[in-house]
C-alpha positions in Angstrom: 16.2 4.0 -17.0 14.0 6.6 -15.2 16.0 8.6 -12.6 13.8 8.0 -9.5 13.2 4.9 -7.6 9.9 4.0 -5.8 10.6 1.6 -3.0 7.8 -0.5 -1.1 9.0 -2.6 1.6 8.1 -4.0 5.2 9.9 -5.9 7.9 8.4 -7.7 10.9 11.4 -7.4 13.3 10.9 -5.8 16.9 12.2 -2.3 17.3 13.2 -1.7 20.9 12.6 1.9 21.0 10.4 3.1 18.3 10.3 6.8 19.2 14.1 7.0 19.2 14.4 5.0 16.2 11.8 7.2 14.4 14.0 10.3 14.8 17.0 8.5 13.5 15.1 7.3 10.5 13.6 10.7 9.7 17.1 12.4 9.8 18.5 9.8 7.6 15.6 10.4 5.0 16.2 14.2 5.1 20.0 13.8 4.6 19.3 11.5 1.6 16.6 13.6 -0.1 13.9 10.8 0.4 10.1 11.6 0.6 7.3 9.2 1.4 5.4 7.4 4.2 7.0 5.3 6.9 5.5 3.6 9.9 7.6 2.6 12.8 6.2 0.3 15.5 7.4 -2.0 18.2 6.6 -5.0 15.8 8.6 -3.5 12.9 8.9 -1.2 9.9 6.6 -0.5 6.9 7.6 2.1 4.3 7.2 3.4 0.6 9.5 6.1 -0.4 10.8 7.8 -3.4 14.1 9.3 -4.3 17.0 9.5 -7.0 18.3 6.1 -7.5 21.6 6.7 -5.8 19.8 8.0 -2.7 17.3 4.9 -2.6 20.3 2.6 -3.0 21.9 4.2 0.0 18.7 3.9 2.0 18.4 0.2 1.2 21.9 -0.5 2.2 21.7 1.5 5.4 18.5 -0.3 6.4 20.2 -3.8 5.5 23.2 -3.0 7.6 21.3 -1.6 10.7 22.0 -4.2 13.5 18.2 -4.0 14.4 17.4 -5.9 11.4 20.3 -8.3 11.2 19.6 -11.7 9.7 16.0 -10.3 8.3 14.9 -9.8 4.8 13.4 -6.5 3.6 12.4 -7.9 0.1 12.3 -4.4 -1.4 9.9 -4.0 -4.4 11.6 -1.4 -6.7 9.9 0.6 -9.6 11.0 3.6 -11.4 9.6 7.1 -12.2 10.3 10.3 -13.8 10.2 12.2 -10.5 9.3 11.8 -6.8 6.1 10.1 -6.2 5.6 11.8 -3.0 5.2 15.5 -1.9 6.2 15.1 1.8 8.1 12.9 4.3 6.2 11.4 7.1 7.9 9.2 9.7 5.5 8.1 12.2 5.3 5.7 15.3 2.1 3.6 15.5 0.8 0.5 17.2 1.0 -1.7 14.3 3.0 -1.3 11.0 -0.4 -2.1 9.2 -3.6 -1.3 11.0 -5.6 -4.7 11.5 -6.5 -5.1 15.2 -6.5 -8.9 14.1 -4.6 -9.9 17.3 -2.1 -12.1 15.4 1.6 -12.3 15.3 3.1 -13.2 11.9 6.4 -14.0 13.3 4.7 -16.8 15.3 2.6 -18.2 12.4 1.5 -17.1 9.1 0.7 -18.5 5.6 3.4 -20.1 3.5 5.2 -17.7 1.3 5.0 -18.2 -2.4 7.7 -16.5 -4.6 6.1 -14.9 -7.7 7.4 -17.8 -9.9 5.9 -20.4 -7.5 2.7 -18.6 -7.2 2.4 -18.5 -11.1 3.0 -22.2 -11.4 0.8 -23.2 -8.5 -2.1 -21.2 -10.2 -1.5 -23.1 -13.5 -1.0 -26.5 -12.3 -3.3 -27.0 -9.3 -7.0 -26.6 -9.8 -7.8 -26.8 -6.1 -6.3 -23.3 -5.6 -8.3 -20.2 -4.7 -7.2 -16.6 -4.5 -8.3 -14.2 -1.7 -7.7 -10.5 -2.2 -7.0 -8.8 1.2 -7.3 -5.3 -0.1 -9.9 -2.6 0.3 -12.9 -2.4 -2.0 -11.8 0.6 -4.1 -8.4 -1.3 -4.5 -9.8 -4.5 -6.0 -12.4 -2.5 -8.0 -9.7 -1.2 -10.0 -7.6 -4.4 -10.5 -7.7 -8.0 -9.3 -6.6 -11.6 -10.2 -8.9 -13.5 -12.4 -11.3 -15.6 -10.2 -10.3 -14.0 -6.9 -12.6 -13.8 -3.9 -12.9 -10.1 -2.9 -14.5 -8.4 0.2 -16.5 -5.2 0.3 -14.3 -4.0 3.2 -12.7 -0.6 3.7 -9.7 -1.8 5.4 -8.1 -5.1 7.1 -9.6 -4.6 10.4 -13.0 -5.3 8.7 -11.8 -8.8 7.7 -13.7 -10.4 10.8 -16.8 -9.3 9.4 -16.3 -10.9 6.2 -14.3 -14.0 6.8 -17.6 -16.1 6.9 -18.1 -15.4 3.1 -15.2 -17.7 2.5 -16.0 -20.4 5.2 -16.7 -22.9 2.4 -13.0 -22.7 1.5 -11.5 -23.9 4.7 -10.1 -27.1 3.2 -9.0 -25.7 -0.1 -5.5 -24.2 -0.9 -6.1 -20.6 -0.1 -3.7 -18.1 -1.5 -3.9 -14.6 0.0 -2.5 -11.4 -1.9 -2.2 -7.7 -1.4 -0.3 -4.8 -3.1 3.1 -5.6 -1.5 2.6 -8.5 0.8 2.3 -6.9 4.3 -1.5 -7.2 4.7 -1.3 -11.0 4.0 1.4 -11.7 6.8 -1.6 -10.9 9.3 -4.5 -12.0 7.1 -3.2 -15.3 6.4 -2.3 -15.8 10.2 -5.8 -14.8 11.0 -7.4 -17.5 8.5 -5.2 -20.0 10.0 -6.5 -19.1 13.4 -10.0 -19.3 12.1 -9.4 -22.9 11.1 -8.3 -22.7 7.3 -5.9 -25.7 6.7 -3.8 -24.9 3.8 -3.1 -21.0 3.7 -0.4 -19.3 1.4 0.5 -15.7 0.7 2.0 -14.1 -2.5 5.3 -13.0 -1.1 6.0 -9.4 -2.3 2.4 -9.0 -3.5 1.1 -7.9 -6.7 3.9 -5.4 -7.2 6.7 -7.9 -7.2 4.6 -10.3 -9.2 4.3 -7.7 -12.0 8.0 -6.9 -11.9 9.2 -10.5 -11.7 6.7 -12.6 -13.7 4.9 -9.9 -15.9 1.7 -9.8 -14.0 -0.1 -12.5 -15.9 -3.9 -12.9 -15.1 -3.9 -9.7 -13.0 -6.7 -7.8 -14.5 -6.8 -3.9 -14.4 -4.2 -1.8 -12.6 -2.9 -1.8 -9.0 -3.8 1.0 -6.9 -0.9 2.6 -5.1 -0.8 5.1 -2.2 1.4 7.8 -3.9 1.0 10.4 -6.6 0.7 7.8 -9.3 -2.6 6.7 -7.8 -2.5 3.5 -10.0 0.3 1.4 -11.8 0.1 -1.2 -14.4 1.0 -4.7 -13.5 0.1 -7.1 -16.5 2.4 -6.9 -19.5 1.1 -10.5 -20.6 -2.5 -10.4 -21.1 -3.9 -7.1 -19.8 -7.5 -6.4 -19.3 -9.3 -3.4 -18.1 -12.0 -4.5 -15.2 -13.1 -1.1 -13.8 -15.9 1.1 -15.3 -16.0 4.9 -15.4 -18.3 6.0 -12.6 -19.9 8.5 -15.0 -20.5 6.8 -18.3 -19.8 3.2 -17.4 -17.3 2.5 -20.2 -14.2 0.6 -19.3 -11.7 2.7 -17.7 -8.8 2.3 -15.3 -8.2 6.0 -14.6 -8.3 6.2 -11.0 -8.9 9.4 -9.2 -10.2 11.3 -6.3 -13.3 13.5 -6.4 -12.3 16.9 -6.8 -14.8 17.8 -3.7 -12.7 17.3 -0.7 -15.9 16.5 1.4 -16.4 13.6 -0.8 -12.8 12.7 -2.1 -14.0 9.1 -3.2 -11.5 6.9 -4.9 -13.2 6.1 -8.3 -12.5 5.2 -11.8 -13.4 8.1 -14.2 -12.3 8.2 -17.8 -10.4 11.3 -18.9 -13.2 12.8 -21.0 -15.9 12.4 -18.1 -13.3 13.8 -15.7 -12.8 16.8 -17.9 -16.6 17.4 -18.4 -17.3 17.1 -14.6 -14.4 19.3 -13.7 -12.8 16.5 -11.6 -16.0 15.8 -9.8 -17.9 12.4 -9.6 -21.4 13.8 -9.6 -23.3 17.0 -10.5 -23.7 17.6 -6.7 -19.9 17.6 -6.2 -19.2 19.5 -9.3 -21.3 22.3 -7.9 -20.0 22.0 -4.3 -18.6 25.4 -3.1 -15.3 23.6 -1.9 -14.6 21.8 -5.0 -11.0 21.9 -5.9 -9.8 23.1 -9.3 -9.8 20.4 -12.0 -6.8 18.1 -12.1 -6.4 15.9 -15.2 -4.6 13.2 -13.1 -7.5 13.3 -10.4 -4.9 13.4 -7.6 -5.1 16.1 -4.9 -2.4 16.0 -2.3 -2.7 18.0 0.9 -1.4 21.6 0.6 2.3 21.6 1.0 3.1 25.4 0.7 6.3 26.1 2.7 6.8 22.5 3.8 10.2 20.9 3.8 11.2 17.6 5.5 13.5 19.8 7.7 10.6 21.8 8.8 8.4 18.8 9.4 11.2 17.4 11.6 11.6 20.7 13.6 7.7 20.7 14.0 7.7 17.3 15.4 10.7 18.0 17.7 8.5 21.0 19.1 5.5 19.0 19.7 7.5 16.2 21.3 9.0 18.8 23.7 5.7 20.3 24.7 4.3 16.9 25.3 7.3 16.0 27.7 6.6 19.3 29.5 2.8 18.6 29.9 3.7 15.1 31.3 6.2 16.5 33.7 3.8 18.9 35.1 1.1 16.1 35.9 
């Protein structure tokens, strides 16, 4: 067993005072040596964190025992790694726990949840089922379910511009899916609002399907938002679907271009990445701001001198200044 856990979760439960809860949450993560990205909003909580197994176990127990979330289900997706998959800790307050601007509330209405096993059985036994990928273009270019509909969109708030592409599926059994399930809570609700009559969602997303059912029929790798960049899903019938941006051979080696002004998410095979010194094009290779070659193709923001404690103190200073400014108005 690898020593570090990587947790992915969300919970659509109202949080009465997001700013106050954000402080409490940040402090708990500091005390338990957790790193990651957590979003707090009035509508709920969304996070992905890494830490030693014991620390992550304590975190899950803490969340599940919090009275705010009494009676709700976090449905943690748990993977394992050799080390932290994040360099920093960010706990932020935002308007939504997944930015969508779709104007729907999944607590009121959303697509029917399918557990990974139910999802697998429905795919095999019902020819009327269609899959719709609710992730960004660079994510599904790296990996996707066989036969799934995909959209050339950068984020979920672009869905209204693409929904007409599946207008002909309104009377089909539509199953939406994404990385961990959170986008589908709102995307499936939006499809119902637009007249789709039989809408489902893969509960727990691609990650949980891979963990529980072996990821059968998911081609390629799953893009993740941490230092790993991508993670394998399919242990049953894996197939690489993405191509190297440079030489066009099959490759699922997902990277960021070394030119920070480009920073494109791309599949570039290890040999081309080395030859291009981490860049995606000759222009980016010669760019004066190009970052040093990194064989993993992942460039985190400069974290020299950073610690979660300093990050927390910086937040508190900013908060104090903002309160003083408001008091002077």
